[in-house]
Biopython code that builds the backbone (N, CA, C, O; Angstrom):
import numpy as np
from Bio.PDB.StructureBuilder import StructureBuilder

atoms = [
    (1, "MET", "N", (-30.382, -60.697, -7.904)),
    (1, "MET", "CA", (-28.977, -60.646, -7.588)),
    (1, "MET", "C", (-28.278, -59.692, -8.566)),
    (1, "MET", "O", (-28.546, -59.721, -9.767)),
    (2, "THR", "N", (-27.398, -58.862, -8.050)),
    (2, "THR", "CA", (-26.625, -57.933, -8.865)),
    (2, "THR", "C", (-25.254, -58.537, -9.140)),
    (2, "THR", "O", (-24.580, -59.003, -8.222)),
    (3, "ILE", "N", (-24.849, -58.527, -10.386)),
    (3, "ILE", "CA", (-23.528, -59.031, -10.764)),
    (3, "ILE", "C", (-22.592, -57.842, -10.910)),
    (3, "ILE", "O", (-22.875, -56.893, -11.641)),
    (4, "ALA", "N", (-21.464, -57.912, -10.197)),
    (4, "ALA", "CA", (-20.480, -56.831, -10.255)),
    (4, "ALA", "C", (-19.721, -56.896, -11.580)),
    (4, "ALA", "O", (-19.282, -57.964, -12.007)),
    (5, "VAL", "N", (-19.579, -55.756, -12.208)),
    (5, "VAL", "CA", (-18.874, -55.641, -13.482)),
    (5, "VAL", "C", (-17.681, -54.708, -13.275)),
    (5, "VAL", "O", (-17.837, -53.627, -12.707)),
    (6, "PRO", "N", (-16.492, -55.114, -13.730)),
    (6, "PRO", "CA", (-15.342, -54.230, -13.571)),
    (6, "PRO", "C", (-15.521, -52.928, -14.355)),
    (6, "PRO", "O", (-15.930, -52.938, -15.516)),
    (7, "LEU", "N", (-15.215, -51.834, -13.713)),
    (7, "LEU", "CA", (-15.218, -50.518, -14.362)),
    (7, "LEU", "C", (-13.758, -50.150, -14.626)),
    (7, "LEU", "O", (-13.035, -49.738, -13.719)),
    (8, "TRP", "N", (-13.341, -50.305, -15.874)),
    (8, "TRP", "CA", (-11.949, -50.091, -16.251)),
    (8, "TRP", "C", (-11.649, -48.608, -16.448)),
    (8, "TRP", "O", (-12.473, -47.855, -16.965)),
    (9, "ARG", "N", (-10.452, -48.207, -16.025)),
    (9, "ARG", "CA", (-10.006, -46.822, -16.216)),
    (9, "ARG", "C", (-8.513, -46.820, -16.520)),
    (9, "ARG", "O", (-7.773, -47.716, -16.114)),
    (10, "LYS", "N", (-8.097, -45.798, -17.239)),
    (10, "LYS", "CA", (-6.678, -45.598, -17.532)),
    (10, "LYS", "C", (-6.146, -44.509, -16.621)),
    (10, "LYS", "O", (-6.894, -43.654, -16.146)),
    (11, "SER", "N", (-4.880, -44.552, -16.392)),
    (11, "SER", "CA", (-4.222, -43.514, -15.623)),
    (11, "SER", "C", (-4.302, -42.186, -16.366)),
    (11, "SER", "O", (-4.260, -42.153, -17.596)),
    (12, "THR", "N", (-4.416, -41.112, -15.629)),
    (12, "THR", "CA", (-4.389, -39.786, -16.253)),
    (12, "THR", "C", (-2.999, -39.488, -16.819)),
    (12, "THR", "O", (-2.839, -38.548, -17.597)),
    (13, "ARG", "N", (-2.003, -40.274, -16.438)),
    (13, "ARG", "CA", (-0.642, -40.096, -16.946)),
    (13, "ARG", "C", (-0.353, -40.951, -18.174)),
    (13, "ARG", "O", (0.768, -40.945, -18.681)),
    (14, "SER", "N", (-1.341, -41.677, -18.651)),
    (14, "SER", "CA", (-1.165, -42.524, -19.829)),
    (14, "SER", "C", (-0.935, -41.669, -21.062)),
    (14, "SER", "O", (-1.460, -40.561, -21.180)),
    (15, "ASP", "N", (-0.138, -42.209, -21.979)),
    (15, "ASP", "CA", (0.070, -41.483, -23.230)),
    (15, "ASP", "C", (-1.057, -41.823, -24.209)),
    (15, "ASP", "O", (-1.883, -42.692, -23.931)),
    (16, "ASN", "N", (-1.086, -41.155, -25.323)),
    (16, "ASN", "CA", (-2.170, -41.338, -26.283)),
    (16, "ASN", "C", (-1.895, -42.404, -27.336)),
    (16, "ASN", "O", (-2.735, -42.644, -28.203)),
    (17, "ASP", "N", (-0.728, -43.048, -27.273)),
    (17, "ASP", "CA", (-0.437, -44.055, -28.291)),
    (17, "ASP", "C", (-0.850, -45.466, -27.871)),
    (17, "ASP", "O", (-0.520, -46.431, -28.561)),
    (18, "GLY", "N", (-1.556, -45.600, -26.768)),
    (18, "GLY", "CA", (-2.111, -46.886, -26.369)),
    (18, "GLY", "C", (-1.209, -47.746, -25.508)),
    (18, "GLY", "O", (-1.572, -48.878, -25.186)),
    (19, "ASN", "N", (-0.055, -47.249, -25.128)),
    (19, "ASN", "CA", (0.868, -48.018, -24.293)),
    (19, "ASN", "C", (0.579, -47.770, -22.816)),
    (19, "ASN", "O", (1.278, -47.004, -22.152)),
    (20, "CYS", "N", (-0.446, -48.422, -22.324)),
    (20, "CYS", "CA", (-0.796, -48.215, -20.928)),
    (20, "CYS", "C", (-1.572, -49.415, -20.401)),
    (20, "CYS", "O", (-1.911, -50.335, -21.145)),
    (21, "VAL", "N", (-1.835, -49.382, -19.139)),
    (21, "VAL", "CA", (-2.642, -50.420, -18.509)),
    (21, "VAL", "C", (-3.954, -49.803, -18.054)),
    (21, "VAL", "O", (-4.075, -48.588, -17.901)),
    (22, "GLU", "N", (-4.928, -50.672, -17.843)),
    (22, "GLU", "CA", (-6.206, -50.253, -17.294)),
    (22, "GLU", "C", (-6.392, -50.969, -15.965)),
    (22, "GLU", "O", (-5.961, -52.109, -15.791)),
    (23, "VAL", "N", (-7.038, -50.283, -15.032)),
    (23, "VAL", "CA", (-7.260, -50.815, -13.693)),
    (23, "VAL", "C", (-8.748, -50.780, -13.393)),
    (23, "VAL", "O", (-9.437, -49.812, -13.714)),
    (24, "ALA", "N", (-9.233, -51.846, -12.773)),
    (24, "ALA", "CA", (-10.608, -51.888, -12.266)),
    (24, "ALA", "C", (-10.503, -52.137, -10.768)),
    (24, "ALA", "O", (-10.136, -53.231, -10.337)),
    (25, "ASP", "N", (-10.824, -51.122, -9.980)),
    (25, "ASP", "CA", (-10.729, -51.250, -8.522)),
    (25, "ASP", "C", (-12.083, -51.075, -7.836)),
    (25, "ASP", "O", (-12.151, -50.707, -6.664)),
    (26, "ASN", "N", (-13.136, -51.337, -8.562)),
    (26, "ASN", "CA", (-14.488, -51.162, -8.015)),
    (26, "ASN", "C", (-15.098, -52.455, -7.477)),
    (26, "ASN", "O", (-16.209, -52.438, -6.948)),
    (27, "LEU", "N", (-14.389, -53.570, -7.606)),
    (27, "LEU", "CA", (-14.940, -54.853, -7.166)),
    (27, "LEU", "C", (-14.499, -55.159, -5.732)),
    (27, "LEU", "O", (-13.374, -54.832, -5.355)),
    (28, "PRO", "N", (-15.356, -55.773, -4.940)),
    (28, "PRO", "CA", (-14.976, -56.061, -3.558)),
    (28, "PRO", "C", (-13.862, -57.110, -3.479)),
    (28, "PRO", "O", (-13.981, -58.197, -4.045)),
    (29, "GLY", "N", (-12.792, -56.775, -2.779)),
    (29, "GLY", "CA", (-11.727, -57.718, -2.495)),
    (29, "GLY", "C", (-10.739, -57.998, -3.604)),
    (29, "GLY", "O", (-9.891, -58.878, -3.450)),
    (30, "VAL", "N", (-10.814, -57.283, -4.722)),
    (30, "VAL", "CA", (-9.890, -57.543, -5.824)),
    (30, "VAL", "C", (-9.661, -56.272, -6.642)),
    (30, "VAL", "O", (-10.561, -55.448, -6.802)),
    (31, "VAL", "N", (-8.441, -56.133, -7.153)),
    (31, "VAL", "CA", (-8.099, -55.077, -8.104)),
    (31, "VAL", "C", (-7.594, -55.790, -9.358)),
    (31, "VAL", "O", (-6.692, -56.624, -9.284)),
    (32, "LEU", "N", (-8.173, -55.461, -10.494)),
    (32, "LEU", "CA", (-7.805, -56.091, -11.763)),
    (32, "LEU", "C", (-6.966, -55.128, -12.595)),
    (32, "LEU", "O", (-7.192, -53.918, -12.582)),
    (33, "VAL", "N", (-5.995, -55.683, -13.319)),
    (33, "VAL", "CA", (-5.118, -54.881, -14.178)),
    (33, "VAL", "C", (-4.993, -55.607, -15.513)),
    (33, "VAL", "O", (-4.799, -56.822, -15.555)),
    (34, "ARG", "N", (-5.106, -54.846, -16.610)),
    (34, "ARG", "CA", (-4.966, -55.447, -17.942)),
    (34, "ARG", "C", (-4.263, -54.477, -18.884)),
    (34, "ARG", "O", (-4.165, -53.280, -18.614)),
    (35, "ASP", "N", (-3.781, -55.019, -19.984)),
    (35, "ASP", "CA", (-3.132, -54.242, -21.042)),
    (35, "ASP", "C", (-4.230, -53.586, -21.880)),
    (35, "ASP", "O", (-5.133, -54.274, -22.356)),
    (36, "SER", "N", (-4.166, -52.295, -22.062)),
    (36, "SER", "CA", (-5.210, -51.593, -22.807)),
    (36, "SER", "C", (-5.231, -51.975, -24.288)),
    (36, "SER", "O", (-6.246, -51.783, -24.958)),
    (37, "LYS", "N", (-4.123, -52.515, -24.807)),
    (37, "LYS", "CA", (-4.083, -52.921, -26.217)),
    (37, "LYS", "C", (-4.649, -54.325, -26.429)),
    (37, "LYS", "O", (-4.941, -54.712, -27.561)),
    (38, "ASP", "N", (-4.804, -55.088, -25.343)),
    (38, "ASP", "CA", (-5.276, -56.473, -25.436)),
    (38, "ASP", "C", (-6.332, -56.708, -24.357)),
    (38, "ASP", "O", (-6.110, -57.462, -23.410)),
    (39, "ARG", "N", (-7.462, -56.065, -24.511)),
    (39, "ARG", "CA", (-8.495, -56.097, -23.476)),
    (39, "ARG", "C", (-9.085, -57.475, -23.248)),
    (39, "ARG", "O", (-9.640, -57.729, -22.179)),
    (40, "SER", "N", (-8.983, -58.366, -24.211)),
    (40, "SER", "CA", (-9.492, -59.719, -24.001)),
    (40, "SER", "C", (-8.391, -60.671, -23.551)),
    (40, "SER", "O", (-8.628, -61.865, -23.365)),
    (41, "GLY", "N", (-7.190, -60.136, -23.377)),
    (41, "GLY", "CA", (-6.051, -60.950, -22.949)),
    (41, "GLY", "C", (-6.059, -61.194, -21.450)),
    (41, "GLY", "O", (-7.074, -60.983, -20.786)),
    (42, "PRO", "N", (-4.934, -61.637, -20.921)),
    (42, "PRO", "CA", (-4.854, -61.967, -19.501)),
    (42, "PRO", "C", (-5.069, -60.749, -18.606)),
    (42, "PRO", "O", (-4.780, -59.612, -18.977)),
    (43, "THR", "N", (-5.581, -61.033, -17.423)),
    (43, "THR", "CA", (-5.834, -60.001, -16.415)),
    (43, "THR", "C", (-5.089, -60.378, -15.143)),
    (43, "THR", "O", (-5.174, -61.517, -14.683)),
    (44, "LEU", "N", (-4.367, -59.432, -14.580)),
    (44, "LEU", "CA", (-3.706, -59.650, -13.302)),
    (44, "LEU", "C", (-4.685, -59.329, -12.185)),
    (44, "LEU", "O", (-5.475, -58.391, -12.292)),
    (45, "ARG", "N", (-4.630, -60.112, -11.110)),
    (45, "ARG", "CA", (-5.514, -59.911, -9.957)),
    (45, "ARG", "C", (-4.662, -59.619, -8.730)),
    (45, "ARG", "O", (-3.706, -60.340, -8.442)),
    (46, "PHE", "N", (-5.012, -58.563, -8.012)),
    (46, "PHE", "CA", (-4.320, -58.184, -6.788)),
    (46, "PHE", "C", (-5.336, -58.038, -5.667)),
    (46, "PHE", "O", (-6.497, -57.708, -5.911)),
    (47, "THR", "N", (-4.898, -58.283, -4.445)),
    (47, "THR", "CA", (-5.733, -57.897, -3.314)),
    (47, "THR", "C", (-5.620, -56.379, -3.197)),
    (47, "THR", "O", (-4.623, -55.811, -3.641)),
    (48, "PRO", "N", (-6.598, -55.715, -2.620)),
    (48, "PRO", "CA", (-6.477, -54.266, -2.440)),
    (48, "PRO", "C", (-5.226, -53.872, -1.650)),
    (48, "PRO", "O", (-4.603, -52.852, -1.947)),
    (49, "THR", "N", (-4.861, -54.665, -0.655)),
    (49, "THR", "CA", (-3.657, -54.370, 0.142)),
    (49, "THR", "C", (-2.405, -54.467, -0.716)),
    (49, "THR", "O", (-1.541, -53.593, -0.642)),
    (50, "ALA", "N", (-2.290, -55.509, -1.526)),
    (50, "ALA", "CA", (-1.131, -55.665, -2.398)),
    (50, "ALA", "C", (-1.066, -54.528, -3.422)),
    (50, "ALA", "O", (0.019, -54.030, -3.720)),
    (51, "TRP", "N", (-2.213, -54.114, -3.960)),
    (51, "TRP", "CA", (-2.248, -53.027, -4.937)),
    (51, "TRP", "C", (-1.799, -51.711, -4.305)),
    (51, "TRP", "O", (-1.035, -50.963, -4.914)),
    (52, "ARG", "N", (-2.267, -51.422, -3.090)),
    (52, "ARG", "CA", (-1.840, -50.191, -2.402)),
    (52, "ARG", "C", (-0.340, -50.216, -2.137)),
    (52, "ARG", "O", (0.326, -49.188, -2.260)),
    (53, "SER", "N", (0.201, -51.381, -1.775)),
    (53, "SER", "CA", (1.648, -51.506, -1.552)),
    (53, "SER", "C", (2.420, -51.260, -2.839)),
    (53, "SER", "O", (3.434, -50.561, -2.835)),
    (54, "PHE", "N", (1.944, -51.829, -3.935)),
    (54, "PHE", "CA", (2.579, -51.608, -5.231)),
    (54, "PHE", "C", (2.586, -50.120, -5.587)),
    (54, "PHE", "O", (3.616, -49.583, -5.993)),
    (55, "LEU", "N", (1.446, -49.460, -5.435)),
    (55, "LEU", "CA", (1.375, -48.030, -5.747)),
    (55, "LEU", "C", (2.310, -47.219, -4.864)),
    (55, "LEU", "O", (2.960, -46.288, -5.341)),
    (56, "ALA", "N", (2.385, -47.560, -3.588)),
    (56, "ALA", "CA", (3.280, -46.839, -2.670)),
    (56, "ALA", "C", (4.733, -46.994, -3.114)),
    (56, "ALA", "O", (5.505, -46.037, -3.059)),
    (57, "LEU", "N", (5.105, -48.187, -3.551)),
    (57, "LEU", "CA", (6.482, -48.405, -4.021)),
    (57, "LEU", "C", (6.776, -47.631, -5.297)),
    (57, "LEU", "O", (7.889, -47.135, -5.470)),
    (58, "THR", "N", (5.805, -47.518, -6.188)),
    (58, "THR", "CA", (6.051, -46.793, -7.440)),
    (58, "THR", "C", (6.123, -45.291, -7.215)),
    (58, "THR", "O", (6.701, -44.564, -8.023)),
    (59, "ARG", "N", (5.544, -44.832, -6.132)),
    (59, "ARG", "CA", (5.556, -43.390, -5.839)),
    (59, "ARG", "C", (6.692, -42.980, -4.931)),
    (59, "ARG", "O", (6.960, -41.788, -4.779)),
    (60, "ALA", "N", (7.360, -43.934, -4.327)),
    (60, "ALA", "CA", (8.440, -43.637, -3.396)),
    (60, "ALA", "C", (9.668, -43.120, -4.142)),
    (60, "ALA", "O", (9.944, -43.540, -5.265)),
    (61, "PRO", "N", (10.404, -42.200, -3.504)),
    (61, "PRO", "CA", (11.644, -41.746, -4.136)),
    (61, "PRO", "C", (12.639, -42.915, -4.249)),
    (61, "PRO", "O", (12.727, -43.759, -3.357)),
    (62, "HIS", "N", (13.367, -42.944, -5.340)),
    (62, "HIS", "CA", (14.306, -44.023, -5.579)),
    (62, "HIS", "C", (15.710, -43.595, -5.163)),
    (62, "HIS", "O", (16.133, -42.462, -5.394)),
    (63, "ALA", "N", (16.412, -44.528, -4.547)),
    (63, "ALA", "CA", (17.808, -44.258, -4.161)),
    (63, "ALA", "C", (18.697, -44.379, -5.399)),
    (63, "ALA", "O", (18.474, -45.238, -6.253)),
    (64, "ASP", "N", (19.685, -43.530, -5.486)),
    (64, "ASP", "CA", (20.633, -43.582, -6.625)),
    (64, "ASP", "C", (21.692, -44.614, -6.398)),
    (64, "ASP", "O", (22.567, -44.797, -7.243)),
]
sb = StructureBuilder()
sb.init_structure("model")
sb.init_model(0)
sb.init_chain("A")
sb.init_seg("    ")
for serial, (resi, resn, name, xyz) in enumerate(atoms, 1):
    if name == "N":
        sb.init_residue(resn, " ", resi, " ")
    sb.init_atom(name, np.array(xyz, "f"), 0.0, 1.0, " ", f" {name:<3s}", serial, name[0])
structure = sb.get_structure()
């Protein structure tokens, strides 16, 4: 049996002072998000659909 391991990555837009999040989207049915400064801390879990919706909202133009 193969055990799936999250492959964490940072955004290419992350700054170099460590203030960013890491995302693992390689697992079936779940997207994990964690604070890069506290890797053993809490992890947020999203469905892939919810994660895509979140990303779409963050990329959408904002009304003034």
